[in-house]
PDB file of N, H, CA, C and O in Angstrom:
ATOM      1  N   UNK A   1       0.922  -1.204  -0.045  1.00  0.00           N
ATOM      2  CA  UNK A   1       0.096   0.192   0.084  1.00  0.00           C
ATOM      3  C   UNK A   1       1.169   0.992   0.224  1.00  0.00           C
ATOM      4  O   UNK A   1       1.173   1.619  -0.835  1.00  0.00           O
ATOM      5  N   UNK A   2       2.036   1.345   0.836  1.00  0.00           N
ATOM      6  H   UNK A   2       2.033   0.836   1.697  1.00  0.00           H
ATOM      7  CA  UNK A   2       3.140   2.347   1.035  1.00  0.00           C
ATOM      8  C   UNK A   2       3.434   2.470  -0.445  1.00  0.00           C
ATOM      9  O   UNK A   2       3.203   3.594  -0.891  1.00  0.00           O
ATOM     10  N   UNK A   3       3.917   1.523  -1.367  1.00  0.00           N
ATOM     11  H   UNK A   3       4.105   0.610  -1.005  1.00  0.00           H
ATOM     12  CA  UNK A   3       4.307   1.584  -2.497  1.00  0.00           C
ATOM     13  C   UNK A   3       3.808   2.382  -3.848  1.00  0.00           C
ATOM     14  O   UNK A   3       4.489   2.967  -4.691  1.00  0.00           O
ATOM     15  N   UNK A   4       1.855   2.136  -3.729  1.00  0.00           N
ATOM     16  H   UNK A   4       1.302   1.661  -3.045  1.00  0.00           H
ATOM     17  CA  UNK A   4       1.103   2.471  -4.383  1.00  0.00           C
ATOM     18  C   UNK A   4       1.303   3.844  -4.125  1.00  0.00           C
ATOM     19  O   UNK A   4       1.746   4.589  -4.999  1.00  0.00           O
ATOM     20  N   UNK A   5       0.938   4.334  -2.706  1.00  0.00           N
ATOM     21  H   UNK A   5       0.578   3.728  -1.996  1.00  0.00           H
ATOM     22  CA  UNK A   5       0.668   5.867  -2.385  1.00  0.00           C
ATOM     23  C   UNK A   5       2.457   6.576  -3.015  1.00  0.00           C
ATOM     24  O   UNK A   5       2.700   7.497  -3.796  1.00  0.00           O
ATOM     25  N   UNK A   6       3.163   5.866  -2.430  1.00  0.00           N
ATOM     26  H   UNK A   6       2.965   5.119  -1.796  1.00  0.00           H
ATOM     27  CA  UNK A   6       4.574   6.481  -3.075  1.00  0.00           C
ATOM     28  C   UNK A   6       4.736   6.684  -4.585  1.00  0.00           C
ATOM     29  O   UNK A   6       5.494   7.587  -4.940  1.00  0.00           O
ATOM     30  N   UNK A   7       4.012   5.831  -5.667  1.00  0.00           N
ATOM     31  H   UNK A   7       3.397   5.097  -5.379  1.00  0.00           H
ATOM     32  CA  UNK A   7       4.016   6.125  -7.018  1.00  0.00           C
ATOM     33  C   UNK A   7       3.109   7.075  -7.023  1.00  0.00           C
ATOM     34  O   UNK A   7       3.540   8.161  -7.409  1.00  0.00           O
ATOM     35  N   UNK A   8       1.421   7.021  -6.572  1.00  0.00           N
ATOM     36  H   UNK A   8       1.071   6.138  -6.259  1.00  0.00           H
ATOM     37  CA  UNK A   8       0.949   7.989  -6.968  1.00  0.00           C
ATOM     38  C   UNK A   8       1.517   9.755  -6.726  1.00  0.00           C
ATOM     39  O   UNK A   8       1.515  10.643  -7.579  1.00  0.00           O
ATOM     40  N   UNK A   9       1.907   9.834  -5.475  1.00  0.00           N
ATOM     41  H   UNK A   9       1.908   9.112  -4.782  1.00  0.00           H
ATOM     42  CA  UNK A   9       2.572  10.950  -5.483  1.00  0.00           C
ATOM     43  C   UNK A   9       3.936  11.402  -6.203  1.00  0.00           C
ATOM     44  O   UNK A   9       4.187  12.602  -6.317  1.00  0.00           O
ATOM     45  N   UNK A  10       4.671  10.575  -6.609  1.00  0.00           N
ATOM     46  H   UNK A  10       4.468   9.600  -6.517  1.00  0.00           H
ATOM     47  CA  UNK A  10       5.621  10.952  -7.399  1.00  0.00           C
ATOM     48  C   UNK A  10       5.051  11.153  -9.064  1.00  0.00           C
ATOM     49  O   UNK A  10       5.688  11.821  -9.878  1.00  0.00           O
ATOM     50  N   UNK A  11       4.015  10.595  -9.329  1.00  0.00           N
ATOM     51  H   UNK A  11       3.498  10.052  -8.668  1.00  0.00           H
ATOM     52  CA  UNK A  11       3.411  10.857 -10.666  1.00  0.00           C
ATOM     53  C   UNK A  11       2.572  12.245 -10.698  1.00  0.00           C
ATOM     54  O   UNK A  11       2.415  12.962 -11.686  1.00  0.00           O
ATOM     55  N   UNK A  12       2.018  12.479  -9.260  1.00  0.00           N
ATOM     56  H   UNK A  12       2.145  11.897  -8.457  1.00  0.00           H
ATOM     57  CA  UNK A  12       1.373  13.770  -9.384  1.00  0.00           C
ATOM     58  C   UNK A  12       2.270  14.996  -9.404  1.00  0.00           C
ATOM     59  O   UNK A  12       1.860  16.102  -9.757  1.00  0.00           O
ATOM     60  N   UNK A  13       4.016  14.650  -8.848  1.00  0.00           N
ATOM     61  H   UNK A  13       4.349  13.752  -8.561  1.00  0.00           H
ATOM     62  CA  UNK A  13       4.929  15.722  -8.764  1.00  0.00           C
ATOM     63  C   UNK A  13       5.314  15.806 -10.613  1.00  0.00           C
ATOM     64  O   UNK A  13       5.369  16.796 -11.343  1.00  0.00           O
ATOM     65  N   UNK A  14       5.544  14.244 -10.950  1.00  0.00           N
ATOM     66  H   UNK A  14       5.500  13.440 -10.357  1.00  0.00           H
ATOM     67  CA  UNK A  14       5.667  14.835 -12.148  1.00  0.00           C
ATOM     68  C   UNK A  14       4.979  15.349 -13.479  1.00  0.00           C
ATOM     69  O   UNK A  14       5.530  15.996 -14.369  1.00  0.00           O
ATOM     70  N   UNK A  15       3.890  15.002 -13.438  1.00  0.00           N
ATOM     71  H   UNK A  15       3.443  14.477 -12.715  1.00  0.00           H
ATOM     72  CA  UNK A  15       2.787  15.605 -13.754  1.00  0.00           C
ATOM     73  C   UNK A  15       2.720  17.606 -13.633  1.00  0.00           C
ATOM     74  O   UNK A  15       2.362  18.458 -14.446  1.00  0.00           O
ATOM     75  N   UNK A  16       3.168  17.678 -12.449  1.00  0.00           N
ATOM     76  H   UNK A  16       3.459  16.985 -11.789  1.00  0.00           H
ATOM     77  CA  UNK A  16       3.198  19.379 -12.518  1.00  0.00           C
ATOM     78  C   UNK A  16       4.519  20.140 -12.947  1.00  0.00           C
ATOM     79  O   UNK A  16       4.510  21.327 -13.274  1.00  0.00           O
ATOM     80  N   UNK A  17       5.606  19.385 -12.917  1.00  0.00           N
ATOM     81  H   UNK A  17       5.614  18.421 -12.651  1.00  0.00           H
ATOM     82  CA  UNK A  17       6.726  19.967 -13.430  1.00  0.00           C
ATOM     83  C   UNK A  17       7.537  19.572 -14.668  1.00  0.00           C
ATOM     84  O   UNK A  17       8.707  19.921 -14.827  1.00  0.00           O
ATOM     85  N   UNK A  18       6.717  18.687 -15.690  1.00  0.00           N
ATOM     86  H   UNK A  18       5.767  18.403 -15.561  1.00  0.00           H
ATOM     87  CA  UNK A  18       6.727  18.532 -16.858  1.00  0.00           C
ATOM     88  C   UNK A  18       6.408  19.753 -17.698  1.00  0.00           C
ATOM     89  O   UNK A  18       5.384  20.212 -17.192  1.00  0.00           O
ATOM     90  N   UNK A  19       6.744  20.470 -18.665  1.00  0.00           N
ATOM     91  H   UNK A  19       7.577  20.097 -19.075  1.00  0.00           H
ATOM     92  CA  UNK A  19       6.886  21.796 -19.230  1.00  0.00           C
ATOM     93  C   UNK A  19       6.474  20.865 -20.562  1.00  0.00           C
ATOM     94  O   UNK A  19       6.724  19.681 -20.791  1.00  0.00           O
ATOM     95  N   UNK A  20       5.809  21.776 -21.281  1.00  0.00           N
ATOM     96  H   UNK A  20       5.606  22.737 -21.095  1.00  0.00           H
ATOM     97  CA  UNK A  20       5.202  21.911 -22.395  1.00  0.00           C
ATOM     98  C   UNK A  20       4.021  22.084 -22.517  1.00  0.00           C
ATOM     99  O   UNK A  20       3.502  21.259 -23.269  1.00  0.00           O
ATOM    100  N   UNK A  21       3.074  23.121 -21.920  1.00  0.00           N
ATOM    101  H   UNK A  21       3.496  23.791 -21.310  1.00  0.00           H
ATOM    102  CA  UNK A  21       1.967  23.121 -21.941  1.00  0.00           C
ATOM    103  C   UNK A  21       1.939  24.869 -21.965  1.00  0.00           C
ATOM    104  O   UNK A  21       1.297  25.494 -21.121  1.00  0.00           O
ATOM    105  N   UNK A  22       2.538  25.382 -22.791  1.00  0.00           N
ATOM    106  H   UNK A  22       3.060  24.874 -23.476  1.00  0.00           H
ATOM    107  CA  UNK A  22       2.664  26.657 -23.303  1.00  0.00           C
ATOM    108  C   UNK A  22       1.407  27.021 -23.346  1.00  0.00           C
ATOM    109  O   UNK A  22       0.595  26.099 -23.433  1.00  0.00           O
ATOM    110  N   UNK A  23       0.842  28.531 -23.297  1.00  0.00           N
ATOM    111  H   UNK A  23       1.502  29.279 -23.226  1.00  0.00           H
ATOM    112  CA  UNK A  23       0.280  29.157 -23.939  1.00  0.00           C
ATOM    113  C   UNK A  23       0.346  29.796 -25.169  1.00  0.00           C
ATOM    114  O   UNK A  23       1.363  30.442 -25.422  1.00  0.00           O
ATOM    115  N   UNK A  24      -0.652  29.728 -26.070  1.00  0.00           N
ATOM    116  H   UNK A  24      -1.479  29.203 -25.865  1.00  0.00           H
ATOM    117  CA  UNK A  24      -0.910  30.159 -27.479  1.00  0.00           C
ATOM    118  C   UNK A  24      -1.334  31.309 -27.722  1.00  0.00           C
ATOM    119  O   UNK A  24      -2.332  31.879 -27.280  1.00  0.00           O
ATOM    120  N   UNK A  25      -0.469  31.690 -28.521  1.00  0.00           N
ATOM    121  H   UNK A  25       0.341  31.226 -28.880  1.00  0.00           H
ATOM    122  CA  UNK A  25      -1.090  33.500 -28.678  1.00  0.00           C
ATOM    123  C   UNK A  25      -1.021  33.607 -30.622  1.00  0.00           C
ATOM    124  O   UNK A  25      -1.137  32.701 -31.447  1.00  0.00           O
ATOM    125  N   UNK A  26      -0.761  35.264 -30.839  1.00  0.00           N
ATOM    126  H   UNK A  26      -0.666  36.000 -30.168  1.00  0.00           H
ATOM    127  CA  UNK A  26      -0.904  35.915 -32.061  1.00  0.00           C
ATOM    128  C   UNK A  26      -1.558  34.360 -32.745  1.00  0.00           C
ATOM    129  O   UNK A  26      -0.871  33.406 -33.111  1.00  0.00           O
ATOM    130  N   UNK A  27      -3.141  34.463 -32.778  1.00  0.00           N
ATOM    131  H   UNK A  27      -3.699  35.238 -32.481  1.00  0.00           H
ATOM    132  CA  UNK A  27      -3.657  33.396 -33.642  1.00  0.00           C
ATOM    133  C   UNK A  27      -3.536  32.410 -33.694  1.00  0.00           C
ATOM    134  O   UNK A  27      -3.904  31.787 -34.690  1.00  0.00           O
ATOM    135  N   UNK A  28      -2.695  31.543 -32.146  1.00  0.00           N
ATOM    136  H   UNK A  28      -2.396  32.049 -31.337  1.00  0.00           H
ATOM    137  CA  UNK A  28      -2.276  30.469 -32.421  1.00  0.00           C
ATOM    138  C   UNK A  28      -1.090  30.410 -33.110  1.00  0.00           C
ATOM    139  O   UNK A  28      -0.970  29.229 -33.438  1.00  0.00           O
ATOM    140  N   UNK A  29      -0.040  31.110 -33.554  1.00  0.00           N
ATOM    141  H   UNK A  29      -0.138  32.069 -33.287  1.00  0.00           H
ATOM    142  CA  UNK A  29       0.840  31.216 -34.258  1.00  0.00           C
ATOM    143  C   UNK A  29       2.496  31.185 -33.591  1.00  0.00           C
ATOM    144  O   UNK A  29       3.634  31.003 -34.022  1.00  0.00           O
ATOM    145  N   UNK A  30       1.867  31.469 -32.347  1.00  0.00           N
ATOM    146  H   UNK A  30       0.942  31.618 -31.997  1.00  0.00           H
ATOM    147  CA  UNK A  30       3.208  32.481 -31.284  1.00  0.00           C
ATOM    148  C   UNK A  30       3.074  31.612 -29.866  1.00  0.00           C
ATOM    149  O   UNK A  30       1.969  31.120 -29.636  1.00  0.00           O
ATOM    150  N   UNK A  31       3.864  31.457 -29.163  1.00  0.00           N
ATOM    151  H   UNK A  31       4.761  31.857 -29.351  1.00  0.00           H
ATOM    152  CA  UNK A  31       3.496  30.711 -28.064  1.00  0.00           C
ATOM    153  C   UNK A  31       4.794  31.748 -26.996  1.00  0.00           C
ATOM    154  O   UNK A  31       5.910  32.167 -27.306  1.00  0.00           O
ATOM    155  N   UNK A  32       3.913  31.874 -25.556  1.00  0.00           N
ATOM    156  H   UNK A  32       3.007  31.534 -25.305  1.00  0.00           H
ATOM    157  CA  UNK A  32       3.848  32.762 -24.472  1.00  0.00           C
ATOM    158  C   UNK A  32       5.393  32.179 -24.150  1.00  0.00           C
ATOM    159  O   UNK A  32       5.723  30.993 -24.139  1.00  0.00           O
ATOM    160  N   UNK A  33       6.260  33.370 -23.888  1.00  0.00           N
ATOM    161  H   UNK A  33       5.991  34.333 -23.897  1.00  0.00           H
ATOM    162  CA  UNK A  33       7.624  32.511 -23.356  1.00  0.00           C
ATOM    163  C   UNK A  33       8.110  34.326 -22.317  1.00  0.00           C
ATOM    164  O   UNK A  33       7.671  35.476 -22.319  1.00  0.00           O
ATOM    165  N   UNK A  34       9.010  33.707 -21.729  1.00  0.00           N
ATOM    166  H   UNK A  34       9.366  32.772 -21.727  1.00  0.00           H
ATOM    167  CA  UNK A  34       9.733  34.243 -20.758  1.00  0.00           C
ATOM    168  C   UNK A  34      10.939  35.116 -22.031  1.00  0.00           C
ATOM    169  O   UNK A  34      10.855  36.330 -22.216  1.00  0.00           O
ATOM    170  N   UNK A  35      11.882  34.318 -22.710  1.00  0.00           N
ATOM    171  H   UNK A  35      11.949  33.332 -22.560  1.00  0.00           H
ATOM    172  CA  UNK A  35      12.387  34.618 -23.524  1.00  0.00           C
ATOM    173  C   UNK A  35      12.289  34.200 -25.088  1.00  0.00           C
ATOM    174  O   UNK A  35      11.759  33.107 -25.287  1.00  0.00           O
ATOM    175  N   UNK A  36      12.661  34.810 -26.045  1.00  0.00           N
ATOM    176  H   UNK A  36      13.091  35.698 -25.883  1.00  0.00           H
ATOM    177  CA  UNK A  36      12.282  34.139 -27.412  1.00  0.00           C
ATOM    178  C   UNK A  36      13.608  33.788 -28.287  1.00  0.00           C
ATOM    179  O   UNK A  36      14.553  34.577 -28.327  1.00  0.00           O
ATOM    180  N   UNK A  37      13.614  32.375 -29.081  1.00  0.00           N
ATOM    181  H   UNK A  37      12.847  31.734 -29.049  1.00  0.00           H
ATOM    182  CA  UNK A  37      14.482  32.108 -29.404  1.00  0.00           C
ATOM    183  C   UNK A  37      15.300  33.184 -30.656  1.00  0.00           C
ATOM    184  O   UNK A  37      14.364  33.666 -31.294  1.00  0.00           O
ATOM    185  N   UNK A  38      16.086  33.504 -30.995  1.00  0.00           N
ATOM    186  H   UNK A  38      16.847  33.113 -30.476  1.00  0.00           H
ATOM    187  CA  UNK A  38      16.789  34.065 -31.954  1.00  0.00           C
ATOM    188  C   UNK A  38      15.944  34.461 -33.066  1.00  0.00           C
ATOM    189  O   UNK A  38      15.485  35.579 -33.296  1.00  0.00           O
ATOM    190  N   UNK A  39      15.827  33.559 -33.617  1.00  0.00           N
ATOM    191  H   UNK A  39      16.201  32.650 -33.430  1.00  0.00           H
ATOM    192  CA  UNK A  39      14.363  33.675 -35.093  1.00  0.00           C
ATOM    193  C   UNK A  39      13.082  34.142 -34.995  1.00  0.00           C
ATOM    194  O   UNK A  39      12.386  34.309 -35.997  1.00  0.00           O
ATOM    195  N   UNK A  40      12.575  34.445 -33.502  1.00  0.00           N
ATOM    196  H   UNK A  40      13.140  34.309 -32.689  1.00  0.00           H
ATOM    197  CA  UNK A  40      11.258  34.567 -33.468  1.00  0.00           C
ATOM    198  C   UNK A  40      11.605  36.485 -33.320  1.00  0.00           C
ATOM    199  O   UNK A  40      12.568  37.251 -33.333  1.00  0.00           O
ATOM    200  N   UNK A  41      10.219  36.522 -33.195  1.00  0.00           N
ATOM    201  H   UNK A  41       9.437  35.900 -33.185  1.00  0.00           H
ATOM    202  CA  UNK A  41      10.234  38.147 -32.885  1.00  0.00           C
ATOM    203  C   UNK A  41       9.079  38.934 -31.648  1.00  0.00           C
ATOM    204  O   UNK A  41       7.945  38.882 -32.124  1.00  0.00           O
ATOM    205  N   UNK A  42       9.078  39.311 -30.876  1.00  0.00           N
ATOM    206  H   UNK A  42       9.999  39.354 -30.490  1.00  0.00           H
ATOM    207  CA  UNK A  42       7.619  39.741 -30.410  1.00  0.00           C
ATOM    208  C   UNK A  42       7.138  40.901 -31.099  1.00  0.00           C
ATOM    209  O   UNK A  42       7.787  41.709 -31.763  1.00  0.00           O
ATOM    210  N   UNK A  43       6.080  40.876 -30.886  1.00  0.00           N
ATOM    211  H   UNK A  43       5.552  40.219 -30.347  1.00  0.00           H
ATOM    212  CA  UNK A  43       4.610  41.578 -31.301  1.00  0.00           C
ATOM    213  C   UNK A  43       4.073  42.233 -30.601  1.00  0.00           C
ATOM    214  O   UNK A  43       3.931  43.455 -30.649  1.00  0.00           O
ATOM    215  N   UNK A  44       3.562  41.213 -29.571  1.00  0.00           N
ATOM    216  H   UNK A  44       3.678  40.220 -29.532  1.00  0.00           H
ATOM    217  CA  UNK A  44       2.541  41.725 -28.469  1.00  0.00           C
ATOM    218  C   UNK A  44       2.993  40.825 -27.009  1.00  0.00           C
ATOM    219  O   UNK A  44       3.785  39.886 -26.938  1.00  0.00           O
ATOM    220  N   UNK A  45       2.193  41.471 -25.901  1.00  0.00           N
ATOM    221  H   UNK A  45       1.549  42.234 -25.959  1.00  0.00           H
ATOM    222  CA  UNK A  45       2.641  40.495 -24.890  1.00  0.00           C
ATOM    223  C   UNK A  45       1.636  39.403 -24.401  1.00  0.00           C
ATOM    224  O   UNK A  45       0.473  39.733 -24.636  1.00  0.00           O
ATOM    225  N   UNK A  46       1.725  38.594 -23.990  1.00  0.00           N
ATOM    226  H   UNK A  46       2.669  38.326 -23.799  1.00  0.00           H
ATOM    227  CA  UNK A  46       0.927  37.331 -23.545  1.00  0.00           C
ATOM    228  C   UNK A  46      -0.364  38.008 -22.355  1.00  0.00           C
ATOM    229  O   UNK A  46      -0.015  39.070 -21.840  1.00  0.00           O
ATOM    230  N   UNK A  47      -1.639  37.519 -21.957  1.00  0.00           N
ATOM    231  H   UNK A  47      -1.922  36.656 -22.375  1.00  0.00           H
ATOM    232  CA  UNK A  47      -1.654  37.883 -20.481  1.00  0.00           C
ATOM    233  C   UNK A  47      -1.569  37.624 -19.750  1.00  0.00           C
ATOM    234  O   UNK A  47      -2.394  37.916 -18.885  1.00  0.00           O
ATOM    235  N   UNK A  48      -0.119  36.589 -19.414  1.00  0.00           N
ATOM    236  H   UNK A  48       0.551  36.352 -20.117  1.00  0.00           H
ATOM    237  CA  UNK A  48       0.273  36.299 -18.250  1.00  0.00           C
ATOM    238  C   UNK A  48       1.954  37.340 -18.092  1.00  0.00           C
ATOM    239  O   UNK A  48       2.862  37.231 -17.269  1.00  0.00           O
ATOM    240  N   UNK A  49       1.803  38.183 -19.138  1.00  0.00           N
ATOM    241  H   UNK A  49       1.065  38.272 -19.807  1.00  0.00           H
ATOM    242  CA  UNK A  49       2.939  38.873 -19.042  1.00  0.00           C
ATOM    243  C   UNK A  49       4.451  38.161 -19.295  1.00  0.00           C
ATOM    244  O   UNK A  49       5.510  38.237 -18.672  1.00  0.00           O
ATOM    245  N   UNK A  50       4.041  37.438 -20.499  1.00  0.00           N
ATOM    246  H   UNK A  50       3.181  37.376 -21.005  1.00  0.00           H
ATOM    247  CA  UNK A  50       5.339  36.771 -21.089  1.00  0.00           C
ATOM    248  C   UNK A  50       5.005  37.315 -22.457  1.00  0.00           C
ATOM    249  O   UNK A  50       3.915  37.549 -22.980  1.00  0.00           O
ATOM    250  N   UNK A  51       6.301  37.458 -22.914  1.00  0.00           N
ATOM    251  H   UNK A  51       7.186  37.267 -22.489  1.00  0.00           H
ATOM    252  CA  UNK A  51       6.551  37.598 -24.827  1.00  0.00           C
ATOM    253  C   UNK A  51       5.584  36.806 -25.825  1.00  0.00           C
ATOM    254  O   UNK A  51       5.409  35.587 -25.817  1.00  0.00           O
ATOM    255  N   UNK A  52       5.311  37.230 -26.219  1.00  0.00           N
ATOM    256  H   UNK A  52       5.453  38.220 -26.226  1.00  0.00           H
ATOM    257  CA  UNK A  52       4.597  36.257 -27.495  1.00  0.00           C
ATOM    258  C   UNK A  52       5.484  36.178 -28.460  1.00  0.00           C
ATOM    259  O   UNK A  52       5.492  37.075 -29.302  1.00  0.00           O
ATOM    260  N   UNK A  53       6.360  35.163 -28.545  1.00  0.00           N
ATOM    261  H   UNK A  53       6.353  34.434 -27.861  1.00  0.00           H
ATOM    262  CA  UNK A  53       7.068  35.023 -29.483  1.00  0.00           C
ATOM    263  C   UNK A  53       6.943  34.147 -31.018  1.00  0.00           C
ATOM    264  O   UNK A  53       6.549  32.986 -30.908  1.00  0.00           O
ATOM    265  N   UNK A  54       7.189  34.539 -32.114  1.00  0.00           N
ATOM    266  H   UNK A  54       7.509  35.483 -32.203  1.00  0.00           H
ATOM    267  CA  UNK A  54       6.307  34.411 -33.273  1.00  0.00           C
ATOM    268  C   UNK A  54       7.592  34.494 -34.458  1.00  0.00           C
ATOM    269  O   UNK A  54       8.344  35.449 -34.655  1.00  0.00           O
ATOM    270  N   UNK A  55       7.570  33.286 -35.097  1.00  0.00           N
ATOM    271  H   UNK A  55       6.960  32.510 -34.937  1.00  0.00           H
ATOM    272  CA  UNK A  55       8.646  32.825 -36.209  1.00  0.00           C
ATOM    273  C   UNK A  55       8.111  33.993 -37.480  1.00  0.00           C
ATOM    274  O   UNK A  55       6.984  33.878 -37.963  1.00  0.00           O
ATOM    275  N   UNK A  56       9.100  35.137 -37.943  1.00  0.00           N
ATOM    276  H   UNK A  56      10.015  35.230 -37.550  1.00  0.00           H
ATOM    277  CA  UNK A  56       8.527  36.104 -38.534  1.00  0.00           C
ATOM    278  C   UNK A  56       7.667  35.788 -40.122  1.00  0.00           C
ATOM    279  O   UNK A  56       6.847  36.465 -40.742  1.00  0.00           O
ATOM    280  N   UNK A  57       8.238  34.568 -40.373  1.00  0.00           N
ATOM    281  H   UNK A  57       8.904  34.017 -39.869  1.00  0.00           H
ATOM    282  CA  UNK A  57       7.685  34.338 -41.791  1.00  0.00           C
ATOM    283  C   UNK A  57       6.540  33.653 -41.813  1.00  0.00           C
ATOM    284  O   UNK A  57       6.153  33.227 -42.901  1.00  0.00           O
ATOM    285  N   UNK A  58       5.611  33.359 -40.383  1.00  0.00           N
ATOM    286  H   UNK A  58       5.925  33.706 -39.499  1.00  0.00           H
ATOM    287  CA  UNK A  58       3.921  33.053 -39.826  1.00  0.00           C
ATOM    288  C   UNK A  58       3.347  34.267 -39.780  1.00  0.00           C
ATOM    289  O   UNK A  58       2.145  34.008 -39.713  1.00  0.00           O
ATOM    290  N   UNK A  59       3.519  35.839 -39.773  1.00  0.00           N
ATOM    291  H   UNK A  59       4.495  36.050 -39.827  1.00  0.00           H
ATOM    292  CA  UNK A  59       3.276  36.748 -39.500  1.00  0.00           C
ATOM    293  C   UNK A  59       2.947  37.401 -40.886  1.00  0.00           C
ATOM    294  O   UNK A  59       1.955  38.129 -40.861  1.00  0.00           O
ATOM    295  N   UNK A  60       3.491  37.299 -41.905  1.00  0.00           N
ATOM    296  H   UNK A  60       4.297  36.708 -41.925  1.00  0.00           H
ATOM    297  CA  UNK A  60       3.111  37.640 -43.462  1.00  0.00           C
ATOM    298  C   UNK A  60       2.225  36.570 -43.680  1.00  0.00           C
ATOM    299  O   UNK A  60       2.134  35.392 -43.334  1.00  0.00           O
ATOM    300  N   UNK A  61       1.520  37.483 -44.464  1.00  0.00           N
ATOM    301  H   UNK A  61       1.594  38.440 -44.745  1.00  0.00           H
ATOM    302  CA  UNK A  61       0.421  36.813 -45.148  1.00  0.00           C
ATOM    303  C   UNK A  61       0.844  35.757 -46.678  1.00  0.00           C
ATOM    304  O   UNK A  61       2.018  35.701 -47.042  1.00  0.00           O
ATOM    305  N   UNK A  62       0.287  35.371 -47.062  1.00  0.00           N
ATOM    306  H   UNK A  62      -0.667  35.416 -46.766  1.00  0.00           H
ATOM    307  CA  UNK A  62       0.934  34.199 -48.328  1.00  0.00           C
ATOM    308  C   UNK A  62       0.628  35.361 -49.407  1.00  0.00           C
ATOM    309  O   UNK A  62      -0.189  36.267 -49.245  1.00  0.00           O
ATOM    310  N   UNK A  63       1.266  35.201 -50.289  1.00  0.00           N
ATOM    311  H   UNK A  63       1.930  34.465 -50.420  1.00  0.00           H
ATOM    312  CA  UNK A  63       1.178  36.084 -51.789  1.00  0.00           C
ATOM    313  C   UNK A  63       0.408  35.115 -52.559  1.00  0.00           C
ATOM    314  O   UNK A  63       0.758  33.945 -52.716  1.00  0.00           O
ATOM    315  N   UNK A  64      -0.704  35.664 -53.057  1.00  0.00           N
ATOM    316  H   UNK A  64      -0.989  36.614 -52.929  1.00  0.00           H
ATOM    317  CA  UNK A  64      -1.848  35.224 -53.870  1.00  0.00           C
ATOM    318  C   UNK A  64      -1.399  35.593 -55.369  1.00  0.00           C
ATOM    319  O   UNK A  64      -0.892  36.714 -55.422  1.00  0.00           O
ATOM    320  N   UNK A  65      -1.463  34.935 -56.568  1.00  0.00           N
ATOM    321  H   UNK A  65      -1.876  34.025 -56.525  1.00  0.00           H
ATOM    322  CA  UNK A  65      -1.517  35.290 -57.738  1.00  0.00           C
ATOM    323  C   UNK A  65      -3.050  35.770 -58.285  1.00  0.00           C
ATOM    324  O   UNK A  65      -4.149  35.215 -58.283  1.00  0.00           O
ATOM    325  N   UNK A  66      -2.494  37.252 -58.812  1.00  0.00           N
ATOM    326  H   UNK A  66      -1.601  37.703 -58.813  1.00  0.00           H
ATOM    327  CA  UNK A  66      -4.040  37.768 -59.148  1.00  0.00           C
ATOM    328  C   UNK A  66      -4.521  36.853 -60.438  1.00  0.00           C
ATOM    329  O   UNK A  66      -3.830  36.394 -61.347  1.00  0.00           O
ATOM    330  N   UNK A  67      -5.702  36.765 -60.245  1.00  0.00           N
ATOM    331  H   UNK A  67      -6.264  37.138 -59.506  1.00  0.00           H
ATOM    332  CA  UNK A  67      -6.569  35.809 -61.164  1.00  0.00           C
ATOM    333  C   UNK A  67      -7.444  37.138 -61.668  1.00  0.00           C
ATOM    334  O   UNK A  67      -7.691  38.180 -61.062  1.00  0.00           O
ATOM    335  N   UNK A  68      -7.807  36.719 -62.963  1.00  0.00           N
ATOM    336  H   UNK A  68      -7.606  35.873 -63.456  1.00  0.00           H
ATOM    337  CA  UNK A  68      -8.789  37.598 -63.503  1.00  0.00           C
ATOM    338  C   UNK A  68      -9.962  36.953 -64.112  1.00  0.00           C
ATOM    339  O   UNK A  68     -10.858  37.640 -64.603  1.00  0.00           O
TER     340      UNK A  68
END
């Protein structure tokens, strides 16, 4: 029984410590972080006072050929 309780406690702690559940921003193209990577740019702040890091190519609209 003690082993079961210890296993549950460890699993609960690990589920709280594992990163990866970052908040999305900029129309789901960016991620809220304390620091952005070198290739990312900051355009807005997130609601949790973190930077919204967005790759520059995702912010530009795709060019479409003119069709007449």
